[in-house]
C-alpha positions in Angstrom: 0.0 0.0 0.0 1.5 3.3 -1.1 0.1 5.2 2.0 2.0 3.1 4.5 5.3 3.5 2.5 4.8 7.3 2.5 3.9 7.4 6.2 7.2 5.6 7.0 9.2 7.6 4.5 8.1 10.9 6.1 8.9 9.6 9.6 12.4 8.8 8.3 13.2 12.0 6.5 11.1 14.7 8.2 14.0 16.3 10.1 16.5 16.2 7.2 17.4 19.3 5.3 16.4 17.9 1.9 13.1 16.3 3.1 11.0 18.1 0.5 13.2 17.1 -2.4 13.3 13.4 -1.2 9.5 13.4 -0.9 9.0 15.1 -4.2 11.2 12.6 -5.9 9.3 9.7 -4.4 6.0 11.1 -5.5 7.5 11.7 -9.0 7.9 7.9 -9.3 4.2 7.3 -8.7 2.2 6.0 -11.5 -0.9 7.9 -12.5 -3.0 5.2 -10.8 -1.0 5.6 -7.5 -1.5 9.4 -7.7 -5.2 8.9 -8.1 -5.4 6.4 -5.2 -3.4 8.6 -2.9 -5.7 11.6 -3.6 -8.3 9.7 -1.6 -5.9 9.0 1.2 -3.8 12.2 1.6 -6.5 14.4 3.2 -6.3 12.3 6.3 -3.3 13.0 8.6 -1.8 9.9 10.2 -2.8 9.7 13.8 0.7 8.5 14.7 2.1 12.0 13.8 2.3 14.4 16.7 0.3 17.6 16.3 2.4 20.4 14.7 5.4 18.0 14.3 7.8 18.1 11.4 6.1 14.9 10.1 2.7 16.6 10.1 4.1 19.6 8.2 5.7 17.4 5.7 2.5 15.5 5.2 0.9 18.8 4.2 3.6 19.2 1.6 2.8 15.7 0.4 -0.8 16.8 -0.3 0.5 19.8 -2.2 2.8 17.6 -4.3 0.0 15.2 -5.2 -2.4 18.0 -6.1 0.3 19.6 -8.3 0.8 16.2 -10.1 -3.0 16.0 -10.6 -3.1 19.6 -12.0 -0.2 18.7 -14.4 -2.2 15.7 -15.7 -5.1 18.1 -16.3 -3.0 20.3 -18.6 -2.4 22.9 -15.9 1.4 22.9 -15.5 2.0 23.7 -11.8 4.5 23.8 -9.0 4.5 23.6 -5.2 5.5 26.9 -3.7 8.2 25.9 -1.2 8.4 29.0 0.9 5.8 29.2 3.6 4.2 32.5 4.2 1.8 34.9 2.6 1.0 32.8 -0.4 -0.9 29.8 -1.6 0.8 26.3 -1.7 0.4 25.7 -5.4 0.4 27.8 -8.5 -0.6 26.6 -12.0 -0.6 28.2 -15.4 -2.9 26.8 -18.1 -3.0 28.2 -21.7 -5.8 30.7 -21.0 -5.7 31.2 -17.2 -3.6 30.9 -14.0 -4.7 29.4 -10.7 -3.5 29.2 -7.1 -4.6 26.3 -4.9 -4.4 25.0 -1.4 -4.5 21.3 -0.4 -6.0 20.6 3.1 -5.6 17.6 5.4 -7.3 16.9 8.7 -7.1 14.3 11.4 -10.2 12.1 11.8 -9.8 12.5 15.6 -10.2 16.2 15.4 -13.4 17.9 16.5 -15.6 20.1 14.3 -13.8 22.5 11.9 -14.7 26.2 11.6 -14.5 28.6 8.6 -11.0 29.8 9.6 -9.7 26.3 8.7 -10.6 26.8 5.1 -8.9 30.2 4.5 -11.3 31.4 1.8 -10.5 35.1 2.3 -6.7 34.3 2.4 -6.9 32.3 -0.9 -8.7 35.3 -2.5 -5.9 37.6 -1.3 -3.2 35.1 -2.4 -4.7 35.0 -5.9 -3.3 38.5 -6.6 -2.9 38.7 -10.4 -3.9 35.1 -11.0 -7.3 34.2 -12.6 -8.7 31.6 -10.2 -8.3 30.2 -6.7 -9.1 26.8 -5.5 -9.2 24.9 -2.2 -9.1 21.1 -2.1 -10.1 19.0 1.0 -11.7 15.7 1.8 -15.4 15.9 0.9 -16.6 14.8 4.4 -14.6 17.5 6.1 -16.5 20.4 4.5 -19.7 21.6 6.4 -22.5 19.4 5.1 -25.5 21.7 5.7 -25.0 25.5 6.0 -21.8 27.5 6.5 -20.4 30.9 5.9 -17.6 29.3 3.8 -20.0 28.8 0.9 -21.2 32.4 0.9 -17.5 33.6 1.1 -16.5 31.2 -1.8 -19.4 32.4 -4.0 -18.8 36.0 -3.2 -15.1 35.8 -4.0 -15.3 33.1 -6.7 -13.0 30.7 -4.8 -13.6 27.1 -5.9 -14.1 24.5 -3.2 -13.3 21.0 -4.4 -12.9 17.6 -2.8 -10.1 15.2 -3.6 -12.8 12.9 -5.0 -13.6 15.4 -7.7 -9.9 15.9 -8.5 -9.4 12.2 -8.9 -12.6 11.8 -11.0 -11.3 14.6 -13.3 -7.9 13.0 -13.8 -9.5 9.6 -14.5 -12.0 11.1 -17.0 -10.0 13.7 -18.8 -12.1 16.7 -19.8 -11.9 17.6 -23.5 -12.4 21.3 -22.9 -11.1 24.0 -20.6 -11.8 23.7 -16.9 -12.7 27.4 -16.7 -16.3 26.6 -16.2 -15.4 24.6 -13.1 -13.3 27.4 -11.7 -16.2 29.8 -12.2 -18.8 27.6 -10.4 -18.8 29.6 -7.2 -18.8 32.9 -8.9 -21.8 31.9 -11.0 -23.9 31.3 -7.8 -25.5 34.1 -5.7 -23.9 34.1 -2.3 -25.6 31.6 0.1 -24.6 29.4 3.0 -26.3 26.4 1.4 -23.9 23.5 1.1 -26.2 21.2 -0.9 -26.8 23.8 -3.6 -23.0 24.5 -3.9 -22.0 20.8 -4.3 -24.8 20.1 -6.7 -23.4 22.8 -8.9 -19.9 21.4 -8.6 -21.1 17.9 -9.5 -23.1 19.2 -12.5 -20.0 20.9 -13.9 -17.7 17.9 -13.2 -20.1 15.4 -14.8 -20.7 17.7 -17.8 -17.0 18.4 -18.4 -16.1 14.7 -18.3 -19.1 13.6 -20.3 -19.9 11.0 -17.6 -22.9 10.2 -15.3 -23.8 11.1 -11.8 -23.8 7.4 -10.9 -20.2 7.2 -12.0 -19.3 10.1 -9.8 -21.3 8.5 -6.9 -19.2 5.4 -7.2 -16.1 7.4 -6.6 -17.7 9.0 -3.6 -18.5 5.6 -2.2 -14.9 4.6 -2.7 -13.8 7.7 -0.8 -16.1 6.8 2.1 -14.7 3.2 2.1 -11.1 4.6 2.1 -11.9 6.9 5.0 -13.4 4.1 7.0 -10.4 1.9 6.4 -8.0 4.6 7.5 -10.2 5.4 10.5 -9.9 1.8 11.7 -6.1 2.1 11.5 -6.3 5.2 13.7 -8.4 3.4 16.3 -5.9 0.6 16.3 -3.1 3.1 16.9 -4.8 4.9 19.8 -5.8 1.6 21.4 -2.1 0.6 21.3 -1.2 4.0 22.9 -3.7 3.3 25.7 -2.1 -0.1 26.3 1.3 1.5 26.5 0.1 4.0 29.0 -1.3 1.2 31.2 2.2 -0.4 31.3 3.9 2.8 32.5 5.2 2.9 36.1 3.8 5.7 38.3 7.0 7.7 37.9 7.1 7.5 34.1 3.4 8.3 33.9 4.0 11.5 35.9 7.0 12.5 33.7 4.9 11.8 30.6 2.1 14.0 32.0 4.5 16.8 32.8 5.9 16.7 29.3 2.4 16.6 27.7 1.3 19.7 29.7 4.6 21.4 28.7 5.0 22.5 32.3 8.7 23.1 32.3 8.4 25.3 29.1 5.7 27.3 30.8 7.8 27.8 33.9 10.7 29.0 31.7 8.4 31.5 29.9 7.3 32.9 33.2 10.8 33.3 34.4 11.8 35.1 31.2 8.9 37.4 31.7 10.0 38.2 35.2 13.5 38.9 34.0 12.2 41.3 31.3 10.2 43.2 33.9 13.3 43.4 36.1 15.4 44.7 33.2 12.7 47.3 32.4 12.6 48.6 36.0 16.4 48.7 36.3 16.6 50.6 33.0 
């Protein structure tokens, strides 16, 4: 399974100086089938990676690299923007337009997301002189009923897509420009209605690929099965963590709790604050 190999590779290289290059080279050796399969996996962060760790950050880059590969196969030559900061993660340039894009990944163990997680306004700002802006995330991580993100996307013409849609497009290559897809949000009057937005996206994807809604539904079912499979792996991981905790001695359990609460770091910060105040008064 490609996912397990990438999970292990990222753990191995995450702290090396050339981690991105190594990861990009590995993904460059993927077949088109593997890229498509991983598009359904990549939006789920492995539970074994610590929050905000170098592994988690490199996993985000993995999503970017996969999405860039998908864009390239859709005749949108693109690159991952390596420098983190005030910009999107991917920029592509088709014949008649340019596009910036962000690839999102979430943990299945995380609680409900909010509109700040989707960065609609930021993507619009990062577009600058580019024609379109697009955000790609797992379908089941988007709000399913009503949300301000849909009104924002429609107001600013930022396209929200799922990895399922991207894979479907790469498997059923459109014969015409994707401009109609990138204008989906802008063609709708601003509304918080999720169903209306995703019906418009599905309509354009099916029309552009000359396929059927049933074919697209089959891909969505596959994505649900994939999520369920990875979710079971996450449960197995956390159950093993619980067993490990039960085996800890009292002393080790206390040390682990102190580390988890970052108590020593907090004490250090307080001491630095006291020192700064003292310096200020002495000055």
